[in-house]
Structure formats: C-alpha cells, structure tokens
N, C-alpha and C positions, 0 to 999 in steps of 0.2 A: 287773508287778501289784506296786504298795505292799503292804508289811504294815500291817495294820489297826491296830496298834499305834504307828505312826510318826506323828509328827506331819505335818499337811498344809504343803505348800511356802509357805503365806504365814504359816505361825508364824515363819519366820525373821524374815520384816519385824517382827514385834513382840515385844518384849521379850529378853532375852538370851537368846543362843545356848547351848544345851545340848549337853554332848557327845555324844547321840544323834543330833542335827542334825547335828555335825560328821562324825561315822562314817556316817552317811547319805549326805552329800555325797559323801565317799570314796568310798562304794562306786559311788554314780552316774558320778563321773569315771572311776572304772575300768572300769567297765564301757563307756562312752564308749570311752575310750582302744582297748580291746581291738576296738571294733564298727569304729573310722575307721583304725587302724594299717595293716589290708591295704590298704584303699583307697589312702591316702597315699603307701605302696609303689610301688604300681602304678600311680600317676601321677606319680610322681618318675620313673620307668623309662620310661613314654611320653615325658615329656618329654626325658630324656637321648638316646631314640633320636630323636626328632624334631630335636633340637638337632644330631646327629649327620648325618642325613640332609642338612639345611641345609647343614651346613658341608661336607660332602663334595660337594653341588653346588657351591657357592660356589668351592669348590678345585680343582672337575674342569676338563680342560682345554676350552677353547671354551666356559666360562663367560661368561656376560655380566655386566660390572664391576659 
C-alpha cells in the first residue's frame, strides 16, 4: 500500500523528477526483484533438468537420430 505522502505514479510524467520519486522507484524495484528472484532460480533449475533429460535421451543407446 503506498504511503499517502508519496506522489502518485502519474506525477513522474509531469515536471521534474524529485529525489522522493527516485527513492520510491528504487524501493519498488528492490521489492520486485526480491519477489521474482526465487522464481527465476526455480525456472532456471527446471530448464537445466529438462535439457539434461533431453541430452540423456538423445545420447542413450538405441535413441532415434
């Protein structure tokens, strides 16, 4: 929930950027990165496992070329 003293998001599109705007954006980006990072690591691990399975199936004896 946004702090009531912060400027609304549309305020960034009008006039010069203020230091409070920059700090708010940094906080929002940090929060988003913390939220997304675990999902990115999980997705990367799944992709690695799937790639290993495909490579193992391809390299298995009797596999179709």
